[in-house]
Structure formats: structure tokens, C-alpha cells
SEVEXDO-204183 format. One record per residue (C-alpha): x, y, z; residue in three letters; residue number from 1. Coordinates in steps of 0.02 Angstrom, whole numbers. Example, Ala and Ser with C-alpha at 12.3 -4.5 7.8 and 13.67 -1.06 7.14 Angstrom:
<recs>
> 615 -225 390 Ala 1
> 684 -53 357 Ser 2
</recs>
This chain:
<recs>
> 35 -708 -392 Met 1
> 118 -829 -515 Lys 2
> 92 -709 -660 Lys 3
> 167 -567 -558 Leu 4
> 317 -674 -513 Ile 5
> 338 -709 -699 Leu 6
> 335 -522 -734 Leu 7
> 471 -495 -605 Ile 8
> 574 -635 -683 Ser 9
> 559 -556 -855 Val 10
> 612 -387 -788 Leu 11
> 766 -462 -707 Thr 12
> 822 -529 -876 Leu 13
> 825 -359 -960 Val 14
> 965 -233 -941 Ser 15
> 947 -108 -799 Phe 16
> 932 46 -907 Thr 17
> 817 192 -878 Glu 18
> 659 209 -980 Ile 19
> 649 387 -1045 Ile 20
> 521 483 -940 Asn 21
> 475 321 -852 Gly 22
> 533 203 -715 Leu 23
> 698 112 -712 Thr 24
> 695 -76 -701 Asp 25
> 763 -63 -524 Val 26
> 620 52 -474 Glu 27
> 493 -69 -546 Arg 28
> 570 -217 -458 Leu 29
> 581 -123 -294 Thr 30
> 398 -72 -297 Ala 31
> 338 -245 -351 Ile 32
> 443 -328 -215 Ala 33
> 372 -211 -83 Glu 34
> 194 -239 -142 Met 35
> 218 -428 -150 Thr 36
> 290 -433 26 Thr 37
> 150 -333 106 Thr 38
> 16 -428 9 His 39
> 84 -595 70 Asp 40
> 109 -531 248 His 41
> -73 -477 259 Leu 42
> -140 -642 191 Ile 43
> -31 -743 309 Asn 44
> -78 -634 459 Ser 45
> -264 -665 430 Leu 46
> -250 -850 396 Lys 47
> -356 -960 509 Gly 48
> -434 -820 612 Leu 49
> -609 -852 679 Ser 50
> -754 -730 664 Lys 51
> -735 -692 850 Glu 52
> -550 -654 827 Gln 53
> -582 -546 673 Leu 54
> -709 -440 766 Asn 55
> -619 -426 934 Phe 56
> -579 -248 992 Lys 57
> -450 -212 1125 Ser 58
> -550 -57 1174 Ser 59
> -718 17 1122 Pro 60
> -637 152 1013 Asp 61
> -505 40 931 Ser 62
> -520 -54 767 Trp 63
> -545 -240 753 Ser 64
> -440 -346 635 Ile 65
> -586 -348 512 Ala 66
> -594 -158 517 Glu 67
> -405 -143 493 Cys 68
> -422 -256 341 Thr 69
> -562 -150 270 Glu 70
> -460 7 296 His 71
> -316 -74 201 Ile 72
> -432 -122 56 Ala 73
> -509 52 47 Ile 74
> -337 132 52 Ser 75
> -270 19 -85 Glu 76
> -400 91 -202 Glu 77
> -396 271 -140 Asn 78
> -208 293 -130 Ile 79
> -184 216 -302 Phe 80
> -316 338 -364 Gly 81
> -214 479 -287 Met 82
> -60 423 -384 Ala 83
> -163 417 -545 Gln 84
> -234 588 -508 Gly 85
> -60 664 -513 Thr 86
> -48 613 -696 Leu 87
> -188 733 -745 Lys 88
> -65 877 -747 Thr 89
> 90 893 -854 Ala 90
> 253 815 -794 Ala 91
> 362 947 -713 Asp 92
> 545 900 -681 Pro 93
> 577 1074 -611 Ser 94
> 481 1026 -453 Arg 95
> 597 882 -407 Arg 96
> 680 988 -272 Ser 97
> 513 995 -180 Glu 98
> 525 808 -145 Val 99
> 623 804 18 Lys 100
> 601 624 74 Met 101
> 689 476 -5 Thr 102
> 597 317 -51 Asp 103
> 679 229 96 Glu 104
> 626 366 218 Glu 105
> 445 351 162 Ile 106
> 445 163 187 Leu 107
> 524 182 360 Ala 108
> 407 322 413 Met 109
> 251 223 370 Met 110
> 294 72 476 Val 111
> 341 176 628 Asp 112
> 189 158 740 Arg 113
> 260 261 882 Ser 114
> 151 403 818 Glu 115
> -32 362 784 Lys 116
> -130 460 653 Val 117
> -320 470 641 Lys 118
> -379 431 465 Thr 119
> -498 541 365 Ser 120
> -680 495 334 Ala 121
> -659 419 158 Pro 122
> -537 292 231 Phe 123
> -643 242 381 Glu 124
> -705 62 387 Pro 125
> -894 57 368 Ser 126
> -935 -119 309 Gly 127
> -940 -64 127 Lys 128
> -886 -233 58 Tyr 129
> -1018 -332 153 Gly 130
> -905 -462 234 Ser 131
> -726 -494 284 His 132
> -709 -621 143 Glu 133
> -771 -494 14 Ala 134
> -654 -363 86 Thr 135
> -504 -476 68 Leu 136
> -556 -523 -109 Lys 137
> -569 -338 -156 Ala 138
> -396 -304 -84 Phe 139
> -317 -450 -177 Lys 140
> -394 -398 -343 Ala 141
> -342 -216 -325 Lys 142
> -166 -259 -268 Arg 143
> -144 -376 -416 Lys 144
> -204 -240 -535 Ser 145
> -90 -111 -454 Asn 146
> 61 -225 -469 Met 147
> 25 -259 -651 Gln 148
> 18 -71 -679 Tyr 149
> 188 -47 -599 Val 150
> 262 -189 -701 Ala 151
> 204 -118 -868 Thr 152
> 175 70 -855 Thr 153
> 276 197 -952 Glu 154
> 199 342 -855 Asp 155
> 324 470 -792 Asp 156
> 291 437 -608 Leu 157
> 445 531 -547 Arg 158
> 392 699 -618 Asn 159
> 211 705 -557 His 160
> 177 752 -377 Tyr 161
> 57 734 -233 Ala 162
> 46 850 -84 Glu 163
> 39 756 81 Met 164
> 27 822 261 Pro 165
> 213 784 283 Phe 166
> 270 856 116 Gly 167
> 279 828 -72 Thr 168
> 296 652 -143 Met 169
> 314 599 -323 Asp 170
> 187 476 -395 Ala 171
> 307 329 -380 Tyr 172
> 329 368 -196 Gln 173
> 140 371 -175 Val 174
> 138 189 -233 Leu 175
> 274 145 -107 Leu 176
> 174 239 24 Phe 177
> 22 134 -21 Met 178
> 117 -29 5 Ser 179
> 198 29 167 Ala 180
> 29 91 229 His 181
> -31 -89 211 Cys 182
> 116 -148 317 Glu 183
> 79 -14 448 Arg 184
> -94 -86 476 His 185
> -34 -265 473 Ile 186
> 72 -212 622 Leu 187
> -88 -143 699 Gln 188
> -172 -311 669 Ile 189
> -27 -396 758 Glu 190
> -49 -276 904 Glu 191
> -232 -328 918 Val 192
> -180 -512 915 Met 193
> -53 -480 1054 Ala 194
> -188 -411 1171 Asp 195
> -204 -514 1330 Ala 196
> -392 -532 1300 Asn 197
> -379 -585 1118 Phe 198
> -490 -739 1093 Pro 199
> -399 -905 1084 Lys 200
</recs>
């Protein structure tokens, strides 16, 4: 994280001017701050948990903390891949009007757990990493890589688009969605920990 903090510091020293066909410095800083916050929140939430606590389920059909963590790690890779997939077509500023949600609305929507959504098969936890420790290591490595991409990319993320069940997002918003998705499932982890039967 120290290198990423250094990147943020460097960005704050430059003028806040827009990069042609790329992100503004403010957009970079916003995304990196969001991704840093959710990364740290997850690590702190998992700190000191026993194997029994990691594998506890509040009901037979609910996810354990370990499964939530695996879902986060899988999603970190898959959602970033979705953002990269949008770059395979030409940038199209004429489609900007199709993006109806603001960045702030996307962040707020994702952490609202009043409405639960069943994930699709590619995002289901299945033990693919082999252990909780390996899962967390995979998440940390991918999040670090994703943050370095945001800090340095000159890709035109605002004029490439992804179609989601709730509407069109630009590629930059997909990255915000990815970070907020992590936070959504940290909140789920906290719900598991608040269960009356959660192991002490």
C-alpha cells in the first residue's frame, strides 16, 4: 500500500487538469481513495477471525465469511475484466446520454443491502483458491494491480460502456462499482458477525 499512497501523493502535486480522452486527476484520486478504503476495510474486518468464525453460517443457504471473501476476490478479477472488455470497441462519446446514474449514485446503490441480489454462477464461491489465506492473498494482489492501473492509465474510460441489469455504465463507473461491490459484501460479513450464534 505504501507505493499506492506515494502514487496518490504524486497525483495531488500535479495540476487538476483533464487528460485528453482520459481521466482527470480528481477522477483518479476518487477511484484510488475508494479502492484503498474498501481494501483496508476488508482486511480489518477479517483480522483475528478463527477458522470456526470464518466458516460459520447463519443459515444453511447463507454464505460464510470465508465464502463472502472468496466472492469478493472472484469479483475483483471478473469486474475488472468487464471494464477492460469495454475497451475492445472504439470510444463513443455520442453514447454518454445512455449513462443515467452518477458516480455517487452507483456507490450508494451498491452499499444499500435492503435489496438482496443472487449472484450468477461465475461469481459463486467454490473453493477455487484452496484456502481462506490464499483467497485473501489473491484479492490483495489483484486490488493492488487494479489500483496501479487506475493511477497510470490513459485509457478513455468515460467513453467506453458496459450494459448492466440496472442500466449503462461507463468503464470508470465499472471500477467504482467493483470497489463498492467489495464494501457491499464487507457489510454482509458484518451481518454474519452480528448473528446471535456467531462463535465467540
